[in-house]
Structure formats: C-alpha cells, structure tokens
C-alpha positions as CSV (number, residue, x, y, z in Angstrom):
1,M,47.4,201.4,111.2
2,N,47.5,202.0,107.5
3,F,49.6,201.4,104.5
4,D,50.2,205.0,103.5
5,N,53.9,204.4,103.6
6,Y,53.6,200.9,102.1
7,N,56.3,201.1,99.2
8,L,54.8,199.7,95.7
9,D,57.0,199.1,92.9
10,P,55.6,198.5,89.5
11,A,58.4,196.5,88.2
12,I,57.4,193.8,91.3
13,Y,54.3,192.0,91.6
14,D,52.7,192.5,94.9
15,E,50.7,189.8,96.3
16,M,48.1,192.2,98.1
17,F,48.0,195.3,95.9
18,L,47.3,196.1,92.4
19,P,49.9,198.6,90.8
20,D,47.6,201.8,91.5
21,G,47.5,200.7,95.1
22,A,44.2,199.2,95.4
23,P,43.9,195.9,97.2
24,R,43.3,193.1,95.1
25,E,39.7,191.6,95.4
26,Y,40.5,188.7,97.3
27,C,42.8,190.5,99.4
28,R,40.1,193.1,100.8
29,P,38.8,191.3,104.0
30,L,42.5,190.9,104.9
31,H,43.3,194.5,103.9
32,E,40.2,196.0,105.9
33,E,41.3,194.0,109.1
34,L,44.7,195.0,109.0
35,T,44.1,198.8,108.6
36,R,41.4,198.3,111.3
37,L,43.9,196.9,114.0
38,S,46.1,199.4,116.0
39,V,49.8,199.2,116.0
40,A,49.5,197.6,119.5
41,E,47.0,194.8,118.5
42,L,49.0,193.8,115.6
43,G,52.3,193.9,118.0
44,S,50.2,191.6,120.2
45,I,49.4,189.1,117.2
46,Q,52.9,188.9,116.2
47,E,53.9,188.2,119.7
48,R,51.3,185.6,119.8
49,V,52.5,183.6,116.5
50,T,56.2,184.1,117.8
51,R,55.2,182.6,121.2
52,S,53.6,179.9,119.5
53,F,56.8,178.8,117.3
54,S,58.9,179.3,120.7
55,N,56.7,176.9,122.6
56,E,56.3,174.4,120.2
57,G,60.1,174.3,119.6
58,I,59.9,174.9,116.2
59,T,63.7,175.1,115.4
60,F,66.1,174.9,112.4
61,T,69.8,174.6,112.3
62,V,72.3,177.0,110.7
63,Y,75.5,175.7,109.9
64,G,78.6,178.4,110.4
65,D,82.1,178.1,109.9
66,E,83.1,176.5,113.1
67,E,79.6,175.4,114.6
68,A,76.0,174.7,114.5
69,E,73.5,176.9,115.6
70,E,69.7,176.1,116.6
71,R,67.5,178.9,116.3
72,I,63.5,179.3,116.4
73,I,62.4,180.0,112.9
74,P,61.2,183.7,112.4
75,I,57.3,184.0,111.5
76,D,55.5,187.1,110.2
77,C,51.8,187.2,111.4
78,I,50.5,188.6,108.2
79,P,49.3,185.9,105.9
80,R,49.9,185.8,102.1
81,V,46.5,185.1,100.2
82,M,46.1,183.5,96.9
83,S,43.0,183.2,94.8
84,G,41.1,179.7,94.1
85,A,41.7,180.4,90.3
86,D,45.4,181.1,90.8
87,W,45.9,178.1,92.9
88,R,44.0,175.7,90.4
89,Q,46.6,177.1,87.8
90,L,49.4,175.9,90.0
91,E,47.9,172.5,90.9
92,A,47.5,171.5,87.4
93,G,50.8,172.5,86.6
94,L,52.3,170.8,89.6
95,A,50.5,167.5,88.8
96,Q,51.9,167.6,85.4
97,R,55.4,168.4,86.4
98,I,55.7,165.5,89.0
99,K,54.2,162.9,86.3
100,A,56.7,164.0,83.9
101,L,59.6,163.8,86.7
102,N,58.8,160.2,87.5
103,L,58.8,159.1,83.8
104,F,62.0,160.6,83.5
105,L,63.5,158.8,86.3
106,D,61.9,155.5,85.3
107,D,63.3,156.0,81.8
108,V,67.0,157.1,82.8
109,Y,67.3,153.9,85.0
110,G,65.7,151.8,82.5
111,E,66.0,152.2,78.5
112,S,67.1,155.8,78.5
113,R,65.3,156.9,75.7
114,I,65.2,160.6,76.2
115,V,69.0,160.1,76.1
116,H,69.1,157.9,73.1
117,D,66.7,160.3,71.2
118,G,69.0,163.3,71.8
119,V,66.6,165.4,74.1
120,I,68.8,165.6,76.9
121,P,72.7,165.0,76.8
122,E,74.2,161.8,78.1
123,E,76.7,163.4,80.3
124,V,74.0,165.6,82.0
125,V,72.4,162.7,83.2
126,R,75.4,160.1,83.9
127,G,77.7,162.9,85.0
128,C,75.5,164.3,87.5
129,P,76.7,162.9,91.3
130,Q,73.1,162.2,92.2
131,Y,72.8,159.6,89.4
132,R,73.1,156.1,90.9
133,P,73.7,153.4,88.5
134,E,73.1,150.8,91.3
135,M,69.3,151.6,90.7
136,R,69.3,150.6,87.0
137,G,66.3,148.4,86.5
138,F,64.8,149.0,89.5
139,A,60.8,149.6,89.2
140,P,59.1,151.4,92.3
141,P,55.3,150.5,93.0
142,H,53.2,152.7,90.7
143,G,56.2,154.1,88.9
144,A,56.5,156.4,92.1
145,W,60.1,157.1,92.4
146,V,59.2,160.4,93.8
147,A,56.1,160.4,96.2
148,V,56.9,163.3,98.1
149,C,57.9,166.4,96.3
150,G,58.4,169.9,97.3
151,T,58.4,172.4,94.4
152,D,59.8,176.0,94.9
153,L,57.8,178.6,92.9
154,I,57.9,182.2,92.5
155,R,55.8,184.7,91.1
156,T,56.8,188.0,89.0
157,N,54.7,190.2,86.6
158,D,55.0,187.7,83.9
159,G,53.3,184.9,86.0
160,F,54.5,181.7,88.1
161,R,57.7,180.2,87.5
162,V,59.6,176.9,88.8
163,L,62.7,177.8,90.8
164,E,63.5,174.3,91.6
165,D,62.1,170.7,92.4
166,N,63.3,169.2,95.8
167,L,63.1,165.4,95.3
168,R,65.3,163.8,97.3
169,V,64.4,164.5,101.2
170,P,62.1,167.6,100.5
171,S,61.6,169.3,103.9
172,G,59.4,172.4,105.3
173,V,56.0,170.8,105.5
174,S,56.0,170.6,109.4
175,Y,56.6,174.5,109.3
176,M,53.7,174.9,106.5
177,L,51.4,173.4,109.3
178,A,52.7,175.2,112.1
179,N,52.5,178.5,110.2
180,R,48.8,177.8,109.7
181,K,48.1,176.7,113.5
182,A,49.8,180.1,114.7
183,A,48.1,182.2,112.4
184,K,44.7,180.3,112.7
185,S,44.8,180.8,116.2
186,S,45.9,184.5,116.3
187,L,43.4,185.8,113.8
188,R,40.4,183.5,114.4
189,R,37.7,185.9,113.3
190,L,39.2,187.0,110.1
191,Y,40.3,183.1,109.4
192,R,36.5,182.1,109.9
193,G,35.4,184.8,107.5
194,S,37.7,184.3,104.6
195,R,36.8,180.9,103.4
196,V,40.5,179.5,103.8
197,R,40.8,176.1,102.5
198,E,42.3,173.7,105.0
199,V,45.8,172.0,105.1
200,E,45.7,170.1,108.3
201,D,44.7,166.9,106.6
202,Y,48.1,166.5,104.9
203,G,49.3,163.8,107.4
204,R,46.3,161.8,106.1
205,A,47.2,162.5,102.4
206,L,50.8,161.2,103.2
207,L,49.5,158.1,105.1
208,D,47.4,157.3,102.3
209,T,50.2,157.9,99.6
210,L,52.6,155.7,101.7
211,R,49.9,152.9,102.0
212,E,49.5,152.7,98.4
213,L,53.3,152.2,98.0
214,A,53.3,149.4,100.2
215,P,54.9,145.9,98.9
216,G,52.4,143.8,97.3
217,G,49.5,146.1,97.9
218,R,49.6,145.3,101.7
219,A,46.3,146.4,103.1
220,E,47.7,147.4,106.7
221,P,51.5,148.2,106.0
222,S,53.9,148.6,108.9
223,I,55.5,152.2,108.3
224,A,58.5,153.8,109.9
225,L,60.2,157.3,109.4
226,L,64.0,157.0,109.0
227,T,65.9,159.9,110.7
228,P,69.6,160.6,110.9
229,G,68.9,161.5,114.7
230,V,68.5,164.5,116.9
231,Y,71.2,166.2,115.5
232,N,69.9,166.7,112.2
233,S,68.9,170.1,111.4
234,A,64.9,168.8,110.4
235,F,64.7,166.5,113.3
236,Y,61.7,168.6,114.3
237,E,60.0,168.0,111.4
238,H,60.8,164.0,111.6
239,M,59.3,164.0,115.1
240,F,56.2,165.8,113.9
241,L,55.6,163.9,110.8
242,A,56.2,160.5,112.5
243,H,53.4,161.5,115.1
244,E,51.1,162.9,112.3
245,L,51.5,159.5,110.5
246,G,51.3,157.3,113.6
247,A,54.8,155.7,112.2
248,E,57.7,154.5,114.4
249,L,60.6,157.1,114.2
250,V,63.8,155.0,113.8
251,E,67.3,155.5,113.3
252,G,69.4,153.0,111.2
253,R,70.7,151.0,114.3
254,D,66.8,150.2,115.0
255,L,66.7,148.5,111.6
256,L,68.1,145.3,110.7
257,V,67.9,143.1,107.4
258,S,67.1,139.5,107.7
259,N,66.0,136.8,104.8
260,G,65.3,139.7,102.5
261,F,62.9,141.7,104.7
262,V,63.6,144.7,107.0
263,Y,62.9,144.4,110.4
264,M,62.8,146.9,113.3
265,R,63.9,146.1,116.9
266,T,61.5,146.5,119.4
267,T,60.8,145.8,122.9
268,A,58.4,142.8,121.9
269,G,60.7,141.5,119.4
270,R,61.7,142.2,115.6
271,R,58.5,143.6,113.5
272,R,58.7,143.8,109.7
273,V,58.8,147.2,108.3
274,D,57.1,147.6,104.8
275,V,57.4,151.4,104.1
276,I,60.3,153.5,104.9
277,Y,59.7,157.4,104.6
278,R,63.4,158.0,104.6
279,R,65.0,161.3,105.5
280,V,68.5,160.1,105.2
281,D,70.5,161.0,102.1
282,D,71.3,158.3,99.5
283,D,74.9,158.4,100.4
284,F,74.2,157.4,103.9
285,I,71.3,155.0,103.4
286,D,73.2,151.7,102.9
287,P,76.9,151.1,103.9
288,L,76.8,148.2,101.5
289,V,76.0,150.0,98.6
290,F,77.1,153.6,98.9
291,R,79.4,155.2,101.4
292,P,80.9,152.5,103.3
293,D,81.7,154.4,106.6
294,S,78.0,155.5,107.2
295,L,76.6,154.9,110.5
296,L,73.1,156.3,109.8
297,G,72.0,153.7,107.3
298,V,71.0,149.9,107.2
299,P,73.5,147.5,105.8
300,G,71.7,145.4,102.9
301,L,68.4,147.8,102.8
302,I,68.9,148.7,99.0
303,E,68.8,145.1,98.1
304,V,65.6,144.3,99.8
305,C,64.2,147.6,98.1
306,K,65.2,146.2,94.7
307,R,63.7,142.8,95.8
308,G,60.4,144.7,96.1
309,N,60.0,143.6,99.9
310,V,60.3,147.1,101.4
311,T,59.5,150.6,99.6
312,L,61.5,153.5,100.3
313,V,60.1,156.8,100.0
314,N,61.5,158.6,97.9
315,A,63.4,156.1,96.0
316,P,67.2,156.2,96.0
317,G,68.6,158.0,93.0
318,T,65.8,160.5,92.5
319,G,68.4,163.3,93.1
320,V,69.4,163.3,89.2
321,A,66.0,164.6,88.6
322,D,66.4,167.9,90.9
323,D,70.0,168.5,89.9
324,K,70.0,172.2,88.6
325,S,71.4,171.1,85.2
326,V,68.8,168.5,84.6
327,Y,66.0,171.2,85.8
328,A,66.6,172.8,82.7
329,Y,65.3,170.1,80.7
330,V,62.2,169.6,82.5
331,P,60.0,171.5,80.0
332,D,61.5,169.1,77.4
333,M,60.4,165.9,79.6
334,V,56.9,167.2,79.4
335,R,56.7,167.5,75.9
336,Y,58.4,164.3,75.2
337,Y,57.0,162.0,77.8
338,M,53.4,163.6,77.8
339,A,53.0,165.1,74.4
340,E,51.8,168.2,76.2
341,E,53.1,171.8,76.7
342,P,54.3,172.4,80.1
343,L,51.5,174.4,82.4
344,L,54.5,175.9,84.7
345,A,57.6,177.6,83.2
346,N,61.0,177.6,84.2
347,V,63.2,180.2,85.1
348,E,65.6,180.8,82.1
349,T,68.8,178.9,83.0
350,Y,72.4,178.9,81.4
351,L,74.5,175.9,81.9
352,C,78.1,176.6,82.6
353,R,79.0,173.3,81.1
354,R,78.0,174.8,77.6
355,P,80.9,177.1,76.5
356,E,78.6,179.9,75.3
357,D,76.6,179.7,78.4
358,L,79.7,179.9,80.4
359,E,80.9,183.1,78.6
360,Y,77.6,184.6,79.1
361,T,77.6,183.8,82.7
362,L,81.1,185.3,83.2
363,D,80.4,188.2,81.0
364,N,77.3,189.1,83.1
365,L,78.1,188.1,86.8
366,P,76.3,191.3,88.2
367,D,72.9,190.8,86.7
368,L,72.9,186.9,87.2
369,V,72.4,184.6,90.1
370,V,74.6,181.7,89.9
371,K,74.2,178.2,91.7
372,Q,76.2,174.9,92.2
373,V,74.0,172.3,90.4
374,G,73.8,170.2,93.5
375,G,73.4,173.1,96.1
376,S,70.5,173.9,98.6
377,G,69.8,175.8,101.4
378,G,70.8,179.3,99.8
379,Y,74.7,178.1,100.6
380,G,77.1,178.4,97.9
381,M,75.3,180.6,95.4
382,L,76.2,184.2,94.1
383,I,73.7,186.9,93.9
384,G,75.6,189.2,91.4
385,P,73.8,192.6,92.1
386,H,74.1,192.1,95.8
387,A,77.9,191.0,95.7
388,T,80.8,193.1,95.6
389,P,83.3,193.1,92.5
390,E,85.6,191.4,95.0
391,E,83.1,188.5,95.4
392,R,82.0,188.3,92.1
393,E,85.7,187.7,90.7
394,K,86.3,185.3,93.8
395,Y,83.3,183.3,92.7
396,A,84.3,183.5,88.8
397,K,87.4,181.5,89.6
398,E,85.3,178.7,91.0
399,V,83.3,178.7,88.1
400,R,86.1,178.6,85.7
401,A,87.8,176.0,87.4
402,D,84.5,173.4,87.2
403,P,82.1,174.7,84.9
404,S,79.9,171.9,85.1
405,N,79.2,172.4,88.5
406,F,77.5,175.7,88.0
407,I,74.2,177.4,86.3
408,S,73.0,180.9,86.2
409,Q,69.9,182.5,86.2
410,P,68.5,186.0,85.7
411,T,67.9,187.9,88.9
412,L,64.2,187.8,88.9
413,A,62.2,190.3,90.7
414,L,60.3,187.7,93.3
415,S,56.9,189.1,94.2
416,R,56.5,190.8,97.3
417,S,53.9,190.4,100.2
418,P,53.2,192.7,103.2
419,C,55.2,191.8,106.6
420,L,54.7,193.5,109.6
421,I,58.6,194.8,110.3
422,E,59.2,196.8,113.7
423,G,55.5,197.9,114.0
424,R,54.8,199.0,110.3
425,F,53.8,197.2,107.2
426,E,56.7,196.7,104.7
427,P,57.0,194.5,101.5
428,R,59.1,191.7,101.5
429,H,60.0,189.1,98.8
430,V,58.3,185.7,98.9
431,D,58.4,182.5,97.4
432,L,56.2,179.2,97.8
433,R,56.9,175.5,98.3
434,P,53.7,173.5,97.8
435,F,54.0,169.9,98.6
436,V,53.0,167.2,95.9
437,L,52.2,163.6,96.7
438,H,52.3,160.8,94.1
439,G,51.1,157.2,94.7
440,Q,48.5,155.3,92.8
441,E,47.2,159.1,92.3
442,T,48.5,162.7,93.0
443,R,47.5,164.6,96.1
444,I,48.2,168.3,96.6
445,V,46.9,169.9,99.7
446,P,45.8,173.5,99.1
447,G,48.5,175.3,100.7
448,A,52.3,175.6,101.0
449,L,55.1,176.7,102.8
450,C,55.7,180.3,102.1
451,R,59.2,181.6,102.8
452,V,59.9,185.2,103.2
453,A,63.2,187.2,102.9
454,L,62.9,189.3,106.0
455,R,65.9,191.5,105.4
456,R,64.9,194.6,103.4
457,G,65.9,194.3,99.9
458,S,67.1,190.5,100.2
459,L,66.1,188.1,97.5
460,V,67.2,185.1,99.9
461,V,64.3,183.4,101.5
462,N,66.1,180.5,103.3
463,S,65.8,180.5,107.0
464,S,69.6,179.7,107.0
465,Q,70.3,182.9,105.4
466,G,68.0,185.1,107.2
467,G,64.6,184.1,105.9
468,G,61.4,183.3,107.7
469,G,57.9,182.1,107.0
470,K,54.1,183.2,107.0
471,D,51.1,181.3,106.5
472,F,49.6,181.0,103.1
473,W,45.9,181.2,102.6
474,V,44.3,179.5,99.2
475,L,40.6,181.1,99.3
476,E,37.6,179.1,98.3
477,D,36.1,180.7,94.9
C-alpha cells in the first residue's frame, strides 16, 4: 500500500511528510512499514486495535438533546510520531506554564498583586463563575493548586500553540495509555525498532505526586479517588486510575467528616483519608459551601481542606485559571511572575467583553472560532467557516446578549496526520493533550492523548463531536 493519493496541502503542517512529499527523517521507519503492509494487513491491524478498545470497555458518553449514549471511542491504528527535540521544546514550555498558573492562583486567592498592578482586569478574575471567594487565604501544599493539568496543544506551520489549559478535573489520560497498549500490541516489530519512549509509568508518577502533597508530609498517606459515580461520562477512567494508584474508588456517600478530618467508611470501620484525587466539579464537592442540593459531595470537606487536614487534587477554585478569558493572559502571567518570555505561545484571542473585540468578532464571524468562556467538550462553540449564515446569525445574537461569556480566535490550520480511512491513507487534523503533574517537582511523561478529527475536513477532535484518538510516539534521539 502507498501514499500516492495522499493529499498534502502546503498551508497545513503534516506530521509525517515534508511539503515536497518526502517523509520527515524521524518518520521514515513508520513510513516504510506502512508502505510495506498490504491493505489486508493494515485492515487486520485496525481491527485489532478497535477490538482492544471494545474488549476493555473503553467508552465515553455523548450527551444529546434527549438522552445520553455510551459509545466505544474510535481509535486509528497509525501512530503520530514526534522527534525528541520537538518534545523537549514542549516539555520546557509546559513546565513553565504550570508554574505560572499555580503562582497566579496563589496570588488571586491571596494578595491579588497581578490585579492591583493592572496586568489583568479585576472583573475578568472576580467576574469568572469559577472564581471561588470561599478559597481566599487557602495555601495548598507546595503551592500546588493544580497538581494535574491537561494542556491542549496544536501545531501549525508557525509552530506549537496552546489551545487551552484543563485545570479542574482534566480527563483523557486513561485513553492515552489505552491507545499505547493497543498500538504496541498490534505493531510490535515496528514499536521495538523505533525507540519509542514509554508512558506506562504515568500511574507511578501520579502516585508520587499525590504522596508529595499529603498533609504534614505523611510518609504513607491514604489516597482515595472521588467519582460522581457510574453514570459519569469518564467513569471508565476513574476506575482505571484508582487501579493504577492502588487507591480506593469512592463516592461522596462513602466519606464523612468528623473532628476536623475526613474518613472513609469500610467494612473494617472508619479509615482516615489524607489525599483525595477528586473527579467531582467544585459545585458539587461540598453542599455546605457550594450547591446545597448536591448529593455527590461530602458535607464539611472544604473546611477540612482549608485546615490542611486533607489535600484535594486539584484544589477547588482552580477553574478560574482555565476560563477562556483568563487564558488570554497566561503569557502575561509568565512575564509577571517569572520574568521570562513564554516558551509556548497562545492562540490569538479576542475577548468579547472588550467593545472593540466584540465588534471585530461580529464583523468576522465567517473566519473565526467562537467559544463560551466556560465551555468544554466541543459543545456550544461556532466554527465560522463551517457554519451556515443562519447558524452564524443565531450565534451572533447569543454573543450580543452576553458578550463577556464569549471569546473568539482565528480558524487555524491544525496539523494533519495520516489515518487509515476505509482502507486508504488520508490526512486528518489532530491535536495533543500532554498531562503535567506538579507536586514538589514537575513530572511530564513523554506522551500525550492525541485526538483526531475523523470526519474529512473537520477541525473538531472531541470524541463527543465525532473525533477519535491515536497513539502518540515520542522518539529517543
């Protein structure tokens, strides 16, 4: 099988090929293997990786207008490959970025110097729905408000860009590991010969990070993973990570607060919990502080956290730093707190709360991507070039009605990577979500969740919107 009909576009960076059609040097082994394999052999490999996901029950939930539907995540069998040099560039930029974000959170829940010095407007911070005044004065262990971060990256002909930071309850790492397991078992010979860096020790790295954040530096802390329950769209991941950590998987009803500590109900009686890796949103984490109607959280949990008797990972209130309006100021945070230039650039962003940005957005809707500042999962956004005039006009009315709830960005040509589509190689747009861990030190496993827009021409990589995944190989130099 060959790439003779593979469509290259000089305006779009291709992860495997140079503009002249030659494979990039570090992609040559993969290219040679793919061209050697027959259509039938490739089809068999694709069937094996798909069956692997099905057998493991690796699912996600799509929320429709009337009901939720559980589906197996689509996976493409052809890995995306990155050179060691490119990865080191990303690694340094991600480490810099998470440090700046943690310094920002420590500041805005403390003295708010960045606001008082006019670097970021007060209304952008205090007006954010994810800003939690209840957390003012809180000091997490080692300043780690964010211990687990999933940063979404794209690449264009101009280089890498950060699309967004996921700081509240970032998901997807189980899919990164499942993609690797499926591809590694289906491409054994190629994998062994390609000097791919391993990602399987993510669970150990996460456990080390959680242990570092235990109250009072307890040597053998008790760790629990708090899930909303079996009906949550990411419940597979919650089970997976609890197993990886050797942690108890608990729901709010399994925990109670007593005498200033958190305890887990067990068949042997109560057991103190030191660290809670929570996958429950702020609003539902403690009905005494946030939503009083929540049945998912633990009454009194925030007070125990603020006393320093339990560590919540990530800390409540971190959502203010991944609000899409605040995102626009992250490069300024790097300069302000660290006196450094950002190693990773943002995507140019227009804040519709600014009158001039609002007018620019409304005048250029056919060329822009417009998002809600607190949106996620690909829901509630407009991709101008792919929308109808009627859809753009309807969306414009929503933006005019509440400008501060929207940002816009140019429609970027996300890089493309080869995929096996109906028995032939076709390019599809991809992004990347590396997972950054931050405790006493910063840890980044050399891999990422690579999402792919499987629909031809689509720029939306979210699995909830027709996207899928593929393995991502970082090569040794």
